[in-house]
Residue, then its C-alpha position, 0 to 999 in steps of 0.5 A: m500499499n502506497t502512502i505519503f511516508n513511502s513517497s519521495v515527498g513523504r520521506k523528505l517530510i519525515m526528515s525535515l520534522a526530525g531535523l527540526f525537532l533536533i534543531s530545538f534540542l541542540l539549543v536545550h543541549l548547549g544551554i545545559n553544557l555552558l553551565v560547565f563554565l560556572e564557578s560551581k559544578e553543581p548546577f551542571n551536575k544537577a542539570a545532567h542529573f535531572m535530564g537523565t532521571n525525570p520520567v518525562i525527559k527520559i521519554m523525550e530521550l527516547t523520542l530524541f533517539g527516534g528522531f535521530l534515526l529517522h533523520i539519518i535513515y530518511g537522509m540516506i534514502v532521500s540521498l540515494q534516491n537523488k543519485l539514483a535519479r541521475p545514473i548517468g549524469y548531466a553532460k554539463s554539471n549543474n553545480s551552479q544551482q546547488s549551494f556549496f553547503s547543500k552539496y555536502m550534506f551527506h559528507t556532513a552527515v557521515v561525520i556527525g554520525i561518527f561524532l555522535v557515536l564517539h560523544l555517546i560513548d565518552f559521556y552518555v554510555k559511560a554515565k548509564f552503562i559503563g560506570g567509572v564516572p566520579e560521584v559528588v554529594y549535594n544535600g545528602e544525595n549522590y550525582h554523577d560528576l559529569a562536570t569533572l569528566v567533561i573538564a578531564r576529557f576536554k584537557i586532552g588536545w586531540v579530543v579537542w580538535v576532533y570535537v572542533a572538526a566534527l562541530l564544523g561539520l555540524g555547522f555546514h549541516l545546520h546551515h543547509g538543513f535549517q532552511s531546507a526543512f522549513q522549504t519542505l514544509g511549504l514555508n517558501h515565500p519571497v517575504y518569509t524565506p528571506i527571514i527564515k534564512g537569516l534565522g538559519i544563519l544566526y542559529t547555526i553561528l550561535v549553536t556552532l560557536g557555542f558548542m565549540s567554545i566548550p572544549v576549546l575554552v575548557y582546554f585553555i582556561k578551565 
């Protein structure tokens, strides 16, 4: 049975909705991560604890992983469909109509995917399943001292530069993905499109530089 979700348009729609959900999550994640720069580690550790134990957040966590998987799977399907639609290629490349950022969406997605796995192993998997994360006590309650773990990890030079390179890839991906998601949802208008593009550029710069500042500043200052 053929449905909209089995069509090319449907797959792009799902990928866009999942992408917008992840774009919202990045702002929340960035806000929590920036707490690591406070003099006290308590706000960061308590925020991380809340995100890892609150029942509502845990449900959202499953939704988040589902969003990641949907975005990756449908992104790969759409990319493959686009390639198969032009098996021979054009006599003359039409890259002039394709932005620099859109040409490398698949490549940056691969970089982000690999980085995400490493990032989850570094922090999420270690805290949830492997153990060995130091603990600290606030008001008689035990918390994972993830702030100490983050700082220790970002005191390693090669880790910092791997994060910086991966986050640049994220910036490239976000620059095109932000406006592309809204365009797929039908928000393509002479008045609204320039505003969306402007917001996309602003969002990309703030989020990319915000995340990049964490490993770099921890390495040099913290």
